[in-house]
C-alpha positions in Angstrom: 28.7 -93.0 43.0 29.6 -96.8 41.8 26.4 -97.8 43.1 24.5 -95.1 40.7 26.4 -96.7 37.7 29.8 -94.8 37.6 32.4 -96.7 35.9 35.5 -97.0 38.2 38.7 -96.8 36.2 41.1 -96.4 39.1 40.7 -96.3 42.9 40.9 -92.8 44.5 43.8 -94.2 46.5 46.0 -94.1 43.6 46.1 -90.3 43.2 45.8 -89.5 47.2 48.8 -88.2 48.6 49.1 -85.7 51.5 51.7 -83.0 50.9 54.9 -84.4 50.0 54.3 -87.5 51.8 54.3 -90.6 49.4 54.5 -88.4 46.3 57.4 -89.7 44.6 56.3 -93.5 45.1 53.2 -92.5 43.3 54.3 -89.7 40.8 54.7 -92.1 37.9 51.3 -94.0 38.2 49.7 -90.5 38.7 51.1 -89.2 35.5 50.3 -92.2 33.4 46.7 -92.2 34.7 46.2 -88.4 33.9 47.5 -88.9 30.5 45.2 -92.1 30.0 42.3 -90.1 30.9 43.4 -87.2 28.7 43.3 -89.3 25.6 40.3 -90.9 26.5 38.1 -88.1 27.0 39.8 -86.1 24.0 38.7 -88.9 21.8 35.2 -89.7 23.3 34.3 -86.4 24.5 31.9 -86.2 27.6 29.1 -83.5 27.8 31.1 -82.2 30.8 34.0 -83.2 32.8 33.5 -82.8 36.6 36.5 -83.0 38.7 35.9 -83.3 42.4 38.4 -82.3 44.5 42.3 -83.3 44.1 43.1 -80.1 42.5 46.8 -81.1 41.6 45.5 -83.9 39.6 42.2 -82.4 38.1 43.0 -79.0 37.4 45.8 -79.9 34.7 43.5 -82.6 33.3 40.7 -79.8 33.1 43.0 -77.4 31.3 43.7 -80.1 28.6 40.0 -81.1 28.2 38.8 -77.6 28.2 41.3 -76.7 25.3 39.9 -79.7 23.5 36.4 -78.3 23.8 35.0 -80.2 26.8 33.1 -78.2 29.3 34.8 -78.4 32.6 33.6 -78.0 36.3 35.5 -78.4 39.4 33.8 -79.5 42.6 35.4 -78.4 46.0 37.6 -75.4 45.6 41.4 -75.5 46.1 42.3 -73.6 49.2 43.9 -71.1 46.8 42.3 -68.3 48.9 44.5 -69.6 52.0 47.9 -70.5 50.2 49.4 -70.9 46.5 47.3 -68.2 45.3 49.4 -68.4 41.9 47.1 -71.3 41.1 44.4 -68.9 40.2 46.0 -68.5 36.8 45.4 -72.4 36.3 41.8 -72.5 37.7 41.1 -69.7 35.1 42.3 -71.9 32.3 40.9 -75.1 33.7 37.2 -74.2 34.7 34.0 -73.2 32.9 32.6 -73.4 36.4 33.7 -73.7 40.0 31.3 -75.1 42.8 32.3 -74.2 46.0 31.4 -75.4 49.7 31.7 -72.3 51.6 30.2 -68.8 50.8 33.4 -66.9 51.4 34.9 -68.8 48.6 32.1 -67.9 46.2 32.8 -64.2 47.0 36.5 -64.8 46.6 36.0 -66.2 42.9 33.6 -63.6 42.0 36.0 -60.9 42.8 38.5 -62.9 40.6 36.0 -63.1 37.5 35.7 -66.9 37.8 32.2 -68.4 37.2 31.2 -69.8 40.5 28.2 -71.2 42.6 28.2 -72.1 46.3 26.6 -75.3 46.8 27.0 -75.4 50.5 28.6 -78.5 52.5 26.8 -81.8 52.4 28.2 -82.6 55.7 26.3 -79.7 57.2 22.9 -81.4 56.5 24.2 -85.0 57.2 25.3 -84.0 60.7 22.3 -81.9 61.6 20.0 -85.0 61.1 22.6 -87.1 63.1 22.6 -85.0 66.0 19.1 -85.1 66.7 19.4 -89.2 67.1 19.8 -91.0 70.2 23.1 -93.0 69.1 25.3 -90.2 70.3 23.7 -90.5 74.0 24.1 -94.4 73.8 27.8 -94.0 72.9 28.4 -91.7 75.9 26.8 -94.3 78.2 28.7 -97.2 76.7 32.0 -95.3 77.3 31.0 -94.9 80.9 31.1 -91.1 80.7 27.7 -90.5 82.4 28.3 -87.6 84.8 31.9 -87.1 83.6 33.7 -85.2 81.3 34.2 -86.9 77.9 36.9 -85.7 75.7 37.5 -86.8 72.1 40.9 -87.3 70.9 41.4 -87.4 67.2 45.1 -87.6 66.0 44.1 -88.3 62.4 43.2 -91.0 60.0 46.8 -91.5 58.3 49.7 -93.4 59.5 51.8 -90.3 59.1 49.4 -88.4 61.2 49.6 -90.9 64.0 53.5 -90.8 63.6 53.6 -87.1 64.2 50.7 -86.4 66.3 49.8 -89.9 68.1 52.5 -89.9 70.7 51.9 -86.3 71.7 48.2 -86.9 72.1 48.7 -90.0 74.3 51.0 -87.8 76.3 48.4 -85.3 76.9 45.8 -88.0 77.8 48.2 -89.2 80.4 48.8 -85.9 82.0 45.3 -84.6 81.8 44.0 -87.9 83.2 46.0 -87.2 86.3 44.8 -83.7 86.8 41.3 -84.6 86.0 40.5 -87.9 87.1 36.8 -87.8 86.4 37.3 -87.8 82.8 37.1 -90.2 80.1 38.9 -90.0 76.6 38.0 -91.9 73.3 39.7 -91.9 70.1 38.2 -93.4 66.8 40.3 -95.9 65.0 40.4 -95.3 61.4 41.6 -98.8 60.3 43.6 -101.7 61.6 47.0 -100.2 60.9 46.3 -97.0 62.8 44.8 -99.1 65.6 48.1 -101.1 65.8 50.0 -97.8 65.9 47.8 -96.5 68.7 48.2 -99.7 70.5 51.9 -99.6 70.4 51.9 -96.1 71.8 50.0 -97.3 74.6 51.8 -100.7 75.3 54.5 -99.5 77.9 52.4 -97.0 79.8 50.3 -97.5 82.8 46.6 -98.1 82.1 44.7 -94.8 80.8 41.1 -93.9 80.7 41.3 -94.1 76.7 39.1 -96.1 75.1 39.6 -97.1 71.2 36.4 -97.1 69.4 35.5 -97.8 65.6 35.7 -95.0 63.3 31.8 -95.4 62.4 31.3 -93.8 65.8 33.4 -91.0 65.3 30.6 -88.3 64.6 28.5 -89.6 67.4 31.6 -89.1 69.7 32.0 -85.5 68.5 28.2 -84.9 69.0 28.4 -86.0 72.7 31.9 -84.9 73.5 32.4 -82.2 76.1 35.7 -81.1 74.2 37.7 -82.5 71.2 41.6 -82.4 70.9 42.1 -83.1 67.1 44.2 -82.9 64.1 43.3 -80.2 61.5 41.1 -81.5 58.6 37.6 -82.6 58.3 37.5 -83.7 61.8 37.5 -79.9 62.7 34.9 -79.0 60.5 32.6 -82.1 61.7 33.3 -80.9 65.2 32.3 -77.0 64.3 29.1 -78.5 62.6 27.9 -79.9 65.8 29.3 -77.2 67.9 31.8 -79.2 70.0 34.5 -77.0 71.3 37.9 -77.9 70.3 41.5 -77.2 69.9 43.3 -78.0 66.5 47.1 -79.2 66.6 49.0 -80.4 63.5 52.4 -81.3 62.3 53.6 -82.0 58.6 57.0 -82.7 57.3 59.3 -79.6 57.8 59.6 -79.3 53.9 55.8 -79.2 53.5 55.7 -76.5 56.4 58.3 -74.4 55.0 56.6 -74.4 51.7 53.1 -73.6 53.2 54.7 -70.6 55.2 56.2 -69.2 51.9 52.7 -69.3 50.0 50.4 -68.7 52.8 48.1 -65.7 52.8 46.0 -66.5 56.2 46.8 -66.7 59.8 44.6 -69.7 60.7 44.6 -73.2 59.0 41.4 -74.9 60.6 38.3 -74.1 58.7 36.1 -73.3 61.6 38.4 -70.3 62.2 37.6 -69.1 58.6 33.9 -69.5 59.1 33.5 -67.6 62.3 33.3 -63.8 62.7 36.0 -64.0 65.4 38.3 -67.1 65.4 38.0 -68.8 68.6 39.6 -72.3 68.0 43.1 -72.5 69.5 45.7 -73.7 67.1 49.0 -75.4 67.9 50.9 -76.1 64.8 54.3 -77.6 64.0 56.9 -76.8 66.7 54.3 -75.2 68.9 52.6 -78.6 69.1 54.1 -80.1 72.3 52.8 -81.3 75.5 53.2 -78.2 77.4 51.4 -75.8 75.2 48.7 -78.4 74.8 48.0 -78.8 78.5 48.3 -74.9 78.9 45.7 -74.3 76.1 43.3 -77.0 77.0 43.1 -77.2 80.8 41.4 -73.8 81.1 38.5 -75.4 78.8 38.3 -78.5 81.0 38.2 -76.3 84.2 35.7 -73.7 82.9 32.6 -74.7 81.3 31.7 -71.3 80.4 34.9 -71.1 78.1 33.6 -74.4 76.4 30.1 -72.8 76.0 31.4 -69.6 74.6 33.3 -71.5 71.9 30.3 -73.9 71.2 27.8 -70.7 70.8 30.2 -69.2 68.3 30.6 -72.5 66.4 26.8 -73.1 66.5 26.4 -70.2 63.7 28.3 -72.0 61.3 26.0 -75.0 60.3 23.0 -72.9 59.3 25.1 -70.9 56.6 26.3 -74.3 54.9 23.0 -76.4 54.8 21.8 -76.2 51.5 20.4 -78.9 49.0 24.1 -79.2 47.6 23.1 -81.9 45.0 20.3 -80.1 43.6 22.3 -76.7 43.6 25.3 -78.3 41.9 23.1 -80.2 39.1 21.3 -76.9 38.5 24.6 -74.8 38.0 25.9 -77.5 35.8 22.7 -77.5 33.8 22.7 -73.8 33.3 26.3 -74.0 32.2 25.4 -76.5 29.5 22.2 -74.6 28.6 24.3 -71.6 28.0 26.1 -73.0 25.3 23.3 -74.6 23.3 
């Protein structure tokens, strides 16, 4: 967006927090930035304000701007259908238009009388084009996985995620490698600090068939992997969009977990399970995310190719439902909102 001429007032990292992690250290700067934007856009009103994701930051800003006569659009629905449904009241006050990524979200907002358009998920088209290339095949060969099982290991891209899941996933690799010696494991490294964390976890262990690869190869790894062990989040959706069978595991702080438990409306946390007719992706969350459970759940998939193929076939139905011309649909929806007010 910057390349297209957007003025960057503050970097996204300034308002990005995960649950309660890091909230207090950033709270002051977040509130100051939101107040500055509110003053700026009330004084110099834009044709429309488009808040992209970051609901805890954008929705309250949208409420203020909409009250001042600015048309407001929110792109990427909060997971209000899954937990914290009380936010619907804020959304109704904040948005002239909600743009969703998933069809079931559009239906949810329609039932709650909130103007909405589903524009599909841009990743669906991106990964469809990528999966037809040869880079994934080349990656598999470079990892020495020809004729072997290749398992993608993705504990997350944040340091806090590595702290909570990194050791567990490395323990899994160590145990699985002993049982399945003809297997290669690979983990994409998000950045230098995460790479250092992973190397520290591997330092005092016997050599493992685990290779650290650059994060730019993460999608190619998912395309060519036979199975994925990953943290819940975007990686799970990316795996689903290329029909890679997987298991999802995740841990957060106990405070964040208890809050989620109190406000949750759904049984599953990973997006693929919400996009299939029958949820087939195993989930190991919080206390259930331990080595015994991980091995018990994953080993049958490594032993039985039919199990992997069954999940893969179910996942393959997801991408076609999300492949839309997202940018064009979003632009037309916003144009329609503005035209209706003329």
